[in-house]
Each structure stands twice: as C-alpha cells, then as structure tokens.
PyMOL commands that place a pseudoatom at each C-alpha (Angstrom):
pseudoatom trace, name=CA, resn=MET, resi=1, chain=A, elem=C, hetatm=0, pos=[-5.808, 11.988, 11.107]
pseudoatom trace, name=CA, resn=PRO, resi=2, chain=A, elem=C, hetatm=0, pos=[-3.160, 10.478, 8.810]
pseudoatom trace, name=CA, resn=LEU, resi=3, chain=A, elem=C, hetatm=0, pos=[-4.363, 9.338, 5.404]
pseudoatom trace, name=CA, resn=LEU, resi=4, chain=A, elem=C, hetatm=0, pos=[-3.808, 5.783, 4.112]
pseudoatom trace, name=CA, resn=LEU, resi=5, chain=A, elem=C, hetatm=0, pos=[-4.369, 4.712, 0.506]
pseudoatom trace, name=CA, resn=ILE, resi=6, chain=A, elem=C, hetatm=0, pos=[-5.258, 1.036, 0.146]
pseudoatom trace, name=CA, resn=ALA, resi=7, chain=A, elem=C, hetatm=0, pos=[-4.612, -0.253, -3.388]
pseudoatom trace, name=CA, resn=ASP, resi=8, chain=A, elem=C, hetatm=0, pos=[-5.809, -3.791, -4.068]
pseudoatom trace, name=CA, resn=ASP, resi=9, chain=A, elem=C, hetatm=0, pos=[-7.992, -5.274, -6.793]
pseudoatom trace, name=CA, resn=SER, resi=10, chain=A, elem=C, hetatm=0, pos=[-9.767, -7.413, -4.166]
pseudoatom trace, name=CA, resn=MET, resi=11, chain=A, elem=C, hetatm=0, pos=[-12.698, -5.572, -2.627]
pseudoatom trace, name=CA, resn=PHE, resi=12, chain=A, elem=C, hetatm=0, pos=[-12.609, -7.976, 0.330]
pseudoatom trace, name=CA, resn=GLN, resi=13, chain=A, elem=C, hetatm=0, pos=[-8.926, -7.252, 1.016]
pseudoatom trace, name=CA, resn=ARG, resi=14, chain=A, elem=C, hetatm=0, pos=[-9.564, -3.505, 0.816]
pseudoatom trace, name=CA, resn=PHE, resi=15, chain=A, elem=C, hetatm=0, pos=[-12.500, -3.805, 3.206]
pseudoatom trace, name=CA, resn=GLN, resi=16, chain=A, elem=C, hetatm=0, pos=[-10.530, -5.842, 5.742]
pseudoatom trace, name=CA, resn=ALA, resi=17, chain=A, elem=C, hetatm=0, pos=[-7.500, -3.523, 5.635]
pseudoatom trace, name=CA, resn=ALA, resi=18, chain=A, elem=C, hetatm=0, pos=[-9.671, -0.401, 5.820]
pseudoatom trace, name=CA, resn=LYS, resi=19, chain=A, elem=C, hetatm=0, pos=[-11.435, -1.697, 8.918]
pseudoatom trace, name=CA, resn=VAL, resi=20, chain=A, elem=C, hetatm=0, pos=[-8.116, -2.229, 10.737]
pseudoatom trace, name=CA, resn=ALA, resi=21, chain=A, elem=C, hetatm=0, pos=[-6.670, 1.089, 9.539]
pseudoatom trace, name=CA, resn=LYS, resi=22, chain=A, elem=C, hetatm=0, pos=[-9.726, 3.070, 10.645]
pseudoatom trace, name=CA, resn=GLU, resi=23, chain=A, elem=C, hetatm=0, pos=[-9.604, 1.400, 14.059]
pseudoatom trace, name=CA, resn=ALA, resi=24, chain=A, elem=C, hetatm=0, pos=[-5.924, 2.455, 14.227]
pseudoatom trace, name=CA, resn=GLY, resi=25, chain=A, elem=C, hetatm=0, pos=[-6.884, 6.093, 13.616]
pseudoatom trace, name=CA, resn=PHE, resi=26, chain=A, elem=C, hetatm=0, pos=[-6.375, 6.493, 9.874]
pseudoatom trace, name=CA, resn=ASP, resi=27, chain=A, elem=C, hetatm=0, pos=[-8.569, 8.126, 7.294]
pseudoatom trace, name=CA, resn=VAL, resi=28, chain=A, elem=C, hetatm=0, pos=[-8.736, 5.714, 4.349]
pseudoatom trace, name=CA, resn=ILE, resi=29, chain=A, elem=C, hetatm=0, pos=[-9.111, 6.049, 0.606]
pseudoatom trace, name=CA, resn=GLU, resi=30, chain=A, elem=C, hetatm=0, pos=[-9.121, 3.089, -1.760]
pseudoatom trace, name=CA, resn=ALA, resi=31, chain=A, elem=C, hetatm=0, pos=[-8.039, 2.132, -5.262]
pseudoatom trace, name=CA, resn=LYS, resi=32, chain=A, elem=C, hetatm=0, pos=[-8.952, -1.011, -7.217]
pseudoatom trace, name=CA, resn=ASP, resi=33, chain=A, elem=C, hetatm=0, pos=[-6.106, -0.837, -9.761]
pseudoatom trace, name=CA, resn=GLY, resi=34, chain=A, elem=C, hetatm=0, pos=[-2.811, 0.853, -10.458]
pseudoatom trace, name=CA, resn=GLN, resi=35, chain=A, elem=C, hetatm=0, pos=[-4.239, 3.789, -12.412]
pseudoatom trace, name=CA, resn=GLU, resi=36, chain=A, elem=C, hetatm=0, pos=[-6.678, 4.641, -9.648]
pseudoatom trace, name=CA, resn=CYS, resi=37, chain=A, elem=C, hetatm=0, pos=[-3.898, 4.267, -7.072]
pseudoatom trace, name=CA, resn=LEU, resi=38, chain=A, elem=C, hetatm=0, pos=[-1.679, 6.754, -8.902]
pseudoatom trace, name=CA, resn=ARG, resi=39, chain=A, elem=C, hetatm=0, pos=[-4.560, 9.205, -9.353]
pseudoatom trace, name=CA, resn=GLN, resi=40, chain=A, elem=C, hetatm=0, pos=[-5.503, 9.002, -5.664]
pseudoatom trace, name=CA, resn=ALA, resi=41, chain=A, elem=C, hetatm=0, pos=[-1.866, 9.372, -4.579]
pseudoatom trace, name=CA, resn=ARG, resi=42, chain=A, elem=C, hetatm=0, pos=[-1.398, 12.461, -6.750]
pseudoatom trace, name=CA, resn=GLU, resi=43, chain=A, elem=C, hetatm=0, pos=[-4.690, 13.989, -5.672]
pseudoatom trace, name=CA, resn=HIS, resi=44, chain=A, elem=C, hetatm=0, pos=[-4.589, 13.282, -1.922]
pseudoatom trace, name=CA, resn=GLU, resi=45, chain=A, elem=C, hetatm=0, pos=[-0.894, 12.725, -1.072]
pseudoatom trace, name=CA, resn=PRO, resi=46, chain=A, elem=C, hetatm=0, pos=[-1.453, 10.046, 1.587]
pseudoatom trace, name=CA, resn=LYS, resi=47, chain=A, elem=C, hetatm=0, pos=[1.068, 9.410, 4.334]
pseudoatom trace, name=CA, resn=ALA, resi=48, chain=A, elem=C, hetatm=0, pos=[1.308, 5.752, 3.237]
pseudoatom trace, name=CA, resn=VAL, resi=49, chain=A, elem=C, hetatm=0, pos=[0.075, 3.324, 0.590]
pseudoatom trace, name=CA, resn=LEU, resi=50, chain=A, elem=C, hetatm=0, pos=[-0.822, -0.275, 1.338]
pseudoatom trace, name=CA, resn=LEU, resi=51, chain=A, elem=C, hetatm=0, pos=[0.000, -1.683, -2.108]
pseudoatom trace, name=CA, resn=ASP, resi=52, chain=A, elem=C, hetatm=0, pos=[-0.880, -5.079, -3.542]
pseudoatom trace, name=CA, resn=LEU, resi=53, chain=A, elem=C, hetatm=0, pos=[1.802, -6.145, -6.020]
pseudoatom trace, name=CA, resn=ASN, resi=54, chain=A, elem=C, hetatm=0, pos=[-0.499, -8.338, -8.088]
pseudoatom trace, name=CA, resn=MET, resi=55, chain=A, elem=C, hetatm=0, pos=[-3.118, -5.917, -9.379]
pseudoatom trace, name=CA, resn=PRO, resi=56, chain=A, elem=C, hetatm=0, pos=[-3.972, -4.693, -12.862]
pseudoatom trace, name=CA, resn=ASP, resi=57, chain=A, elem=C, hetatm=0, pos=[-3.363, -1.560, -14.886]
pseudoatom trace, name=CA, resn=PRO, resi=58, chain=A, elem=C, hetatm=0, pos=[-0.428, -1.155, -14.030]
pseudoatom trace, name=CA, resn=GLY, resi=59, chain=A, elem=C, hetatm=0, pos=[0.796, -3.680, -11.484]
pseudoatom trace, name=CA, resn=GLY, resi=60, chain=A, elem=C, hetatm=0, pos=[2.240, -2.872, -8.098]
pseudoatom trace, name=CA, resn=LEU, resi=61, chain=A, elem=C, hetatm=0, pos=[5.893, -2.741, -9.188]
pseudoatom trace, name=CA, resn=ALA, resi=62, chain=A, elem=C, hetatm=0, pos=[5.096, -0.234, -11.933]
pseudoatom trace, name=CA, resn=VAL, resi=63, chain=A, elem=C, hetatm=0, pos=[3.105, 1.843, -9.432]
pseudoatom trace, name=CA, resn=MET, resi=64, chain=A, elem=C, hetatm=0, pos=[6.101, 1.794, -7.073]
pseudoatom trace, name=CA, resn=GLU, resi=65, chain=A, elem=C, hetatm=0, pos=[8.436, 2.933, -9.851]
pseudoatom trace, name=CA, resn=ILE, resi=66, chain=A, elem=C, hetatm=0, pos=[6.185, 5.901, -10.617]
pseudoatom trace, name=CA, resn=LEU, resi=67, chain=A, elem=C, hetatm=0, pos=[5.606, 6.817, -6.972]
pseudoatom trace, name=CA, resn=SER, resi=68, chain=A, elem=C, hetatm=0, pos=[9.327, 6.628, -6.196]
pseudoatom trace, name=CA, resn=ARG, resi=69, chain=A, elem=C, hetatm=0, pos=[9.939, 9.259, -8.901]
pseudoatom trace, name=CA, resn=GLU, resi=70, chain=A, elem=C, hetatm=0, pos=[6.887, 11.463, -8.398]
pseudoatom trace, name=CA, resn=GLN, resi=71, chain=A, elem=C, hetatm=0, pos=[6.148, 11.220, -4.680]
pseudoatom trace, name=CA, resn=PRO, resi=72, chain=A, elem=C, hetatm=0, pos=[9.052, 9.682, -2.796]
pseudoatom trace, name=CA, resn=ARG, resi=73, chain=A, elem=C, hetatm=0, pos=[7.741, 10.883, 0.582]
pseudoatom trace, name=CA, resn=ILE, resi=74, chain=A, elem=C, hetatm=0, pos=[4.778, 8.497, 0.431]
pseudoatom trace, name=CA, resn=ALA, resi=75, chain=A, elem=C, hetatm=0, pos=[5.649, 5.339, 2.379]
pseudoatom trace, name=CA, resn=VAL, resi=76, chain=A, elem=C, hetatm=0, pos=[4.815, 2.095, 0.567]
pseudoatom trace, name=CA, resn=ILE, resi=77, chain=A, elem=C, hetatm=0, pos=[3.832, -1.032, 2.473]
pseudoatom trace, name=CA, resn=VAL, resi=78, chain=A, elem=C, hetatm=0, pos=[3.834, -3.975, 0.070]
pseudoatom trace, name=CA, resn=VAL, resi=79, chain=A, elem=C, hetatm=0, pos=[1.146, -6.648, 0.357]
pseudoatom trace, name=CA, resn=THR, resi=80, chain=A, elem=C, hetatm=0, pos=[1.492, -9.915, -1.515]
pseudoatom trace, name=CA, resn=ALA, resi=81, chain=A, elem=C, hetatm=0, pos=[0.545, -13.577, -1.427]
pseudoatom trace, name=CA, resn=ASP, resi=82, chain=A, elem=C, hetatm=0, pos=[4.009, -14.712, -2.482]
pseudoatom trace, name=CA, resn=ILE, resi=83, chain=A, elem=C, hetatm=0, pos=[7.177, -12.808, -3.157]
pseudoatom trace, name=CA, resn=GLN, resi=84, chain=A, elem=C, hetatm=0, pos=[10.406, -13.974, -4.725]
pseudoatom trace, name=CA, resn=GLU, resi=85, chain=A, elem=C, hetatm=0, pos=[13.732, -12.638, -3.459]
pseudoatom trace, name=CA, resn=SER, resi=86, chain=A, elem=C, hetatm=0, pos=[14.350, -10.718, -6.703]
pseudoatom trace, name=CA, resn=THR, resi=87, chain=A, elem=C, hetatm=0, pos=[10.944, -9.042, -6.468]
pseudoatom trace, name=CA, resn=ARG, resi=88, chain=A, elem=C, hetatm=0, pos=[11.495, -8.245, -2.796]
pseudoatom trace, name=CA, resn=ASN, resi=89, chain=A, elem=C, hetatm=0, pos=[14.888, -6.687, -3.622]
pseudoatom trace, name=CA, resn=ARG, resi=90, chain=A, elem=C, hetatm=0, pos=[13.338, -4.577, -6.384]
pseudoatom trace, name=CA, resn=CYS, resi=91, chain=A, elem=C, hetatm=0, pos=[10.635, -3.370, -3.968]
pseudoatom trace, name=CA, resn=LEU, resi=92, chain=A, elem=C, hetatm=0, pos=[13.314, -2.398, -1.455]
pseudoatom trace, name=CA, resn=GLU, resi=93, chain=A, elem=C, hetatm=0, pos=[15.235, -0.529, -4.179]
pseudoatom trace, name=CA, resn=LEU, resi=94, chain=A, elem=C, hetatm=0, pos=[12.032, 1.377, -4.925]
pseudoatom trace, name=CA, resn=GLY, resi=95, chain=A, elem=C, hetatm=0, pos=[11.599, 2.316, -1.269]
pseudoatom trace, name=CA, resn=ALA, resi=96, chain=A, elem=C, hetatm=0, pos=[9.222, -0.245, 0.240]
pseudoatom trace, name=CA, resn=VAL, resi=97, chain=A, elem=C, hetatm=0, pos=[9.207, 0.165, 4.008]
pseudoatom trace, name=CA, resn=CYS, resi=98, chain=A, elem=C, hetatm=0, pos=[7.518, -3.112, 4.907]
pseudoatom trace, name=CA, resn=PHE, resi=99, chain=A, elem=C, hetatm=0, pos=[6.219, -6.390, 3.459]
pseudoatom trace, name=CA, resn=LEU, resi=100, chain=A, elem=C, hetatm=0, pos=[3.019, -8.106, 4.564]
pseudoatom trace, name=CA, resn=ASN, resi=101, chain=A, elem=C, hetatm=0, pos=[1.933, -11.531, 3.380]
pseudoatom trace, name=CA, resn=LYS, resi=102, chain=A, elem=C, hetatm=0, pos=[-1.650, -12.207, 2.338]
pseudoatom trace, name=CA, resn=PRO, resi=103, chain=A, elem=C, hetatm=0, pos=[-3.912, -12.831, 4.020]
pseudoatom trace, name=CA, resn=VAL, resi=104, chain=A, elem=C, hetatm=0, pos=[-2.866, -9.901, 6.197]
pseudoatom trace, name=CA, resn=ASP, resi=105, chain=A, elem=C, hetatm=0, pos=[-3.696, -10.383, 9.845]
pseudoatom trace, name=CA, resn=ALA, resi=106, chain=A, elem=C, hetatm=0, pos=[-4.892, -7.382, 11.840]
pseudoatom trace, name=CA, resn=ALA, resi=107, chain=A, elem=C, hetatm=0, pos=[-1.970, -7.369, 14.297]
pseudoatom trace, name=CA, resn=SER, resi=108, chain=A, elem=C, hetatm=0, pos=[0.655, -7.318, 11.527]
pseudoatom trace, name=CA, resn=LEU, resi=109, chain=A, elem=C, hetatm=0, pos=[-1.157, -4.530, 9.711]
pseudoatom trace, name=CA, resn=ARG, resi=110, chain=A, elem=C, hetatm=0, pos=[-1.501, -2.420, 12.869]
pseudoatom trace, name=CA, resn=GLU, resi=111, chain=A, elem=C, hetatm=0, pos=[2.227, -2.900, 13.544]
pseudoatom trace, name=CA, resn=ALA, resi=112, chain=A, elem=C, hetatm=0, pos=[3.136, -1.896, 9.971]
pseudoatom trace, name=CA, resn=LEU, resi=113, chain=A, elem=C, hetatm=0, pos=[0.936, 1.218, 10.140]
pseudoatom trace, name=CA, resn=GLU, resi=114, chain=A, elem=C, hetatm=0, pos=[2.090, 2.360, 13.576]
pseudoatom trace, name=CA, resn=PRO, resi=115, chain=A, elem=C, hetatm=0, pos=[5.032, 4.533, 12.385]
pseudoatom trace, name=CA, resn=PHE, resi=116, chain=A, elem=C, hetatm=0, pos=[2.708, 6.458, 10.042]
pseudoatom trace, name=CA, resn=GLY, resi=117, chain=A, elem=C, hetatm=0, pos=[-0.078, 7.095, 12.522]
pseudoatom trace, name=CA, resn=ARG, resi=118, chain=A, elem=C, hetatm=0, pos=[1.423, 10.325, 13.773]
for i in range(1, 118): cmd.bond("trace and resi %d" % i, "trace and resi %d" % (i + 1))
show_as sticks, trace
zoom trace
C-alpha cells in the first residue's frame, strides 16, 4: 500500500484525514509539527505528504523548502484555512501538487490522493 504522511498540528484534522486516506487504501503515518514531519519523511519516504501550512517548528513553507531540496520525489498536498496568492505561488514554486482548503471534505481529499494510490 502507498504511504501517506499527514502533517498537521491539529489532532482532529490528522484523525479525519487519516480515516479518509486509510479508506482509500493508504498506510498512514502522522506528524504534529514540522520537525516531526521532516523526520518521518526522511525515515519512511512516503509517496505523498498532506501538509498543513500553519503548523509550528518549522512551518509548512519551511518544511516544503527542505523537502524540495532533500526529497523532491515526495508529492506535497498543501492544506490550509486561507491562502494568499503570494503564498500559493511560493508553494507551487516549491512543488506543491494540490491545494485543499480547511476543513477538508472527504471527497476532495480522496480526489487529491487518487494519483498517489498506485
């Protein structure tokens, strides 16, 4: 099964996303902050990361910058409550493959994960 890393400081958001991802056939690992996300990504090399931009230590943009250098094959799906055009452009420059608005509905998440489920 493909591996998905869910990185969000909200335990509820991680739980909800993990439920949908598991139903879609993914194995799931989780991270509650940027440091844990980077450690998990290095250790497990997931197929994709569902990444909250607004999380601590470091934030989502900093995580994307590091991942784009260290592990560019990992697909990043950005999750955010609100995103400005400049932030969206920076995420695209760093390789984001998709943007989902919070709260993420199950159908949108399944659609975003579909290309990585193989």
